[in-house]
Each structure stands twice: as C-alpha cells, then as structure tokens.
N, C-alpha and C positions, 0 to 999 in steps of 0.2 A: 514815202508814198505821196504823190501829188494829190491834192484835193480835187483836181480836175477828173481824175479817174473815178472818184466817188460820184461825180455828176452822171457819168455813163452808167454806173451801178444803179443810181436812182431812176434813170430813164428805163433801163431794162426791167427793174422791179415794178415800175408803173405798168408796163405792158403785160408782165406775167401775172398781174392780179386777175386778168381775164382768162388766164390759162391755168389757174391753180389746180383744177381737177386733173389735167394731164400731168402736171408736175407731181401731184400727190399720188397718182397711180403708180409711179415708180417706187414708192415706199413698199408696195406689197410684193413686188417680184422676188426679192431675196427671202421674204417671209414664206412665200409659197414653196420656194426651193427648200427652205429649212424644214418645213412641215412634211413635205413629200419625200425628200431624200434623206435629210438629217434625222427626222423622227420616224418616218415610215420605214425607210430602208434600214435605218439604224437599229430598229427592233430586231432585224434579222442578222445584222453584222455584229452587234454587241460592242465589245471593246476593240481598239485598234492600237498597235504598237507603232510609235513614231519617234525616231531619234532618241531612244532610251526612255521614253515616257509612254505610259499606257493611258489612253483616253477613251471615254465613251464616244461612239461614232458621232453623235449629235454635237458633242463638245469639240470634236475634231473639225467638223464641217463648218460650224458657226463662224469662226474667225475668218475662214476663207470667203464666206458669203458677205461678211462685214467689209472686207477689203474690196470685193467685187462691187458692192453697193456704192462705195466711195468712188471707184473707177467709173462705173456706168453713169453715175449721177453727173459727173463733169463732162464725159465724152460726148454726150448728146448736145450739150451747149456749145462746146468748142469745135465741133465738127460741122454737123448739118446746119445749125442755126447761124453760126458765124459765116459759113460758106455762102449762105443765101444773102446775108447782109453785105458780104464782100463782093460777090460776083454779080448779083442781080438787083438787090435792093439799093445799092449805092449809098448805104446809110453812112458809111465812114467818110465819104467825100464831103458830105454836109457837115459832119462833126469837125473835120479839119479846117473848115472855113471859120471856126471859132478858135479861142485860145487852146482848145484840146489838141494835144499832139499824138503822134503815133504811139509813143510809150504809154500814154494815158489810156489809149484804146486797148492796147494789149493787156495792161494791168487790170483795167476795168472789166474787160470780158473774162479774164481769169478769175477775178473776185466773184463775179456773178455765178460762174460755173462752180466755183468753190463752195458758195453758199448752198447750191443744190446738192453737191456731193456730200457736204457735211450734214445737210438735212436728212438725206437718205441713211447715212452712216449712224447718225444719232437715233433715228427712228428704229433702226434695226438693233442697235445696242440696247435700247429699252426693252425690246422683245427678248434679247439674250438674258438680260437681268431678270425679267419676269419668269423665264423658263429655268433659271438657275444655271446658266451656261457660262458664267464667269466664276473662276475658282481661285482668284487671288486679288489682293488689293492693288496689284500692279495694273489691274483692269481700269483703274482711274485714268491711266495714260492711253487707253485705247482710242478715245475720241481725238486727242491731239495727234496720235499716230495715224489715224484714218484721215485727218486733215492734211498731214504731210503726203500721204498717198494720193489724195485728191489733187493737191497742188502739183505734184510731179506729173500726174497724168494730164492735168489741165494745160500745163506748159507744153508738154510733148504733143498733145492733141492740137493745140493752136498752131504749133510749128508745122505739124503735118498738114493742117488745113490750108496753110498758105501755099502748099505745093499742089493742091487739087486744081485740076483744069476744068472738070465738069462734074455734075452731080453724081455720076456713076462712080467717081473715085471714092465717094463715101462708103461704097460697098467694100472697098479694099481695107478701110479702117475696121469695119466689122469682121472682115475675114481674118484680121490679125487679133481682134479682141476675143472672138468666140473660142478659138483653140487655147488662147492664154487663160481664159476663164475655166475651161474644162480640164486643162492639164497642168496648171501651176500649183499642184498639191491642194487644190480646192476640195476634192472628194476622196483622194487617196494619197498616201505618203510618198515621198520621193524615192524611198527604197524599193518601191514596186516597179520602177523603171530600170531599163538596161543602163549600164554605166554611161554609155555614149549619150543617151537621151537625158540622163540626169544633168549632164553638163549644159545641154541646151536649155533645160527648164530653169536652171540656176542663173541663166543670163537674162531671164525675163523679169520685168519690173514687178509684175503682180506676185510672182513667187516671193520676192523680198517683202512686199507688203503683207502677204498672208503669213509668212513666218514671223514677222514682227508682231502682228496682232495675236497670233497663236501663242507666242511666248508670253505676251502680256496677260492674256485672258486665262491662261492655264498656270501662270506663275513660274514657268520654266525659263526665267530670264538669265541669260549669260552674256559672255563677251560677244557672241555672234550677233546680238541685237544691234550693237554699234555698227557692224558691217552692213546690216539691212538699212539702218538710218543713213549711213554714209552713201549708199547706193542711190537712195531716193533723193537725197540732197544734191548729189552730183547730177542726177538726171534733171532736176529742176534748174540747176545752175547752168547747164549746157543748153537746155531747150528754150528757156526764156529769152536769152539774147538772140537765138536763131529766129524765134517767132517775131521779135521786135524788128530785127533786121529785114526779114522777109516782108513784113507789113509795110515797112518804110519803102522798100523797093516797089511794092504794088500800089501804094497810095500816094506817094509824094512824087 
C-alpha cells in the first residue's frame, strides 16, 4: 500500500472532524432495528430454526444487522460522497496534480469508507456483547469478518459510483441495497423462501456476509464458512481493479 493513499485518508479525516455527529448517528440505526424487531418482535416469535440450529430470534437477527451495519457504513462514503467529489467538487483533479495517483485515490477512499464501516460494526458488536448475543468464542473473529464485508462492499460501491452519470443514479444504489437488507436472511431464514427465490438470495453478497457472521456468533462454524469468505474475497478482487480502471478513465 502506497503511503500516498494515507495522505488522502488524513485529508478526509480532517474534514470529517466537523461532521462527527452525522457519522456517529449511523451507529444507532442497527441498534434501533435490534431493539424494535430483534427484541420487541422476538418476544412474540421466540425461537427460530435455521439450517439445523435453533436460535432465539434476537440472536438470529443480530448477526444480520451487524453485517448490514458494515455494509451501510461504507456505502454512504463510496457512493454519494465520492460522486460529489468526482463530478462536481473536482477534488481529485487537484490531487492528481501532486504525486498522488489514481490507484492512491481509489485505495485511500476505500480505506476511509472502511474505517466508517468498521466503526459501525464495532459499535454494534459491543451492543451484542452487552446483550449476551454472542454464543461462542468464534465471535472474536466477527470484527475481522465484518471488516472483510465492509471492504468488499466498499470496492463494489466505488466501482458502481464510477458509472454514475448524475446524482439521481445514487437512488439506484439504494434501490439495490434496501431489498438486499430486507431479504438476505436478515430477519428470517433462507428456508422460508421458495426454492427459486433461495437461489437468488444466495447470489447476493450480503447473504454471504450475514451467514458468515451468524456462524461465528452462534458457534456453528463449518466448511460453508470458507465458501462465504471466498465469495467476499472474490468480490473484492474483481471490484477493486474495475474501480481503479474506471477512475483512471475518468480522471486521466
């Protein structure tokens, strides 16, 4: 990793010091979902059977919200914020007049977004620990797993942003994220879907992130965990070069 990318990280963090309240507010969204749906609705649902395991509904929902927190934390940065800098602020043109290169811009922006995603995930994980929603020592790997989820979405989100033509295109990103959040086994197990829908759900990246974290926090770790990790690593490996190539075309 080039140290020049860290200069961009320092620049963004200096700016974000004045917007800390907006950033901090994102910590509370998954907590509100957990208390209202996981705890509130969970009192009515009781236990839920999923993939041969029986979990309290709150314990079932919490890993899904943890994955969603990592995803949402990075997507705001790599979509709307970067789109403005790229199309209207012309921030990157000024940067490229210095020794900073396009790859440094891409990596630096992903690192900043990753910090926000990991912050949200870490904050929510603390809440899970306080409520007794981690049931295995495998949960020590939950934060590294959430970091992988955040990185995969940051790379994919940055690649998608380079294809945006106007600000309304950001709505298309949200149009993809919201159904993914609602239906990627966040609130109910995969077995509740029709077989055809199950195939579609299993193709979504958030599903793999949720199932990875659910296995770690409940202690039901098996060979399938490696498949979830491989999916997220492959997603990152494909999206990052696309993002860098597209930025190079737009800026150079």
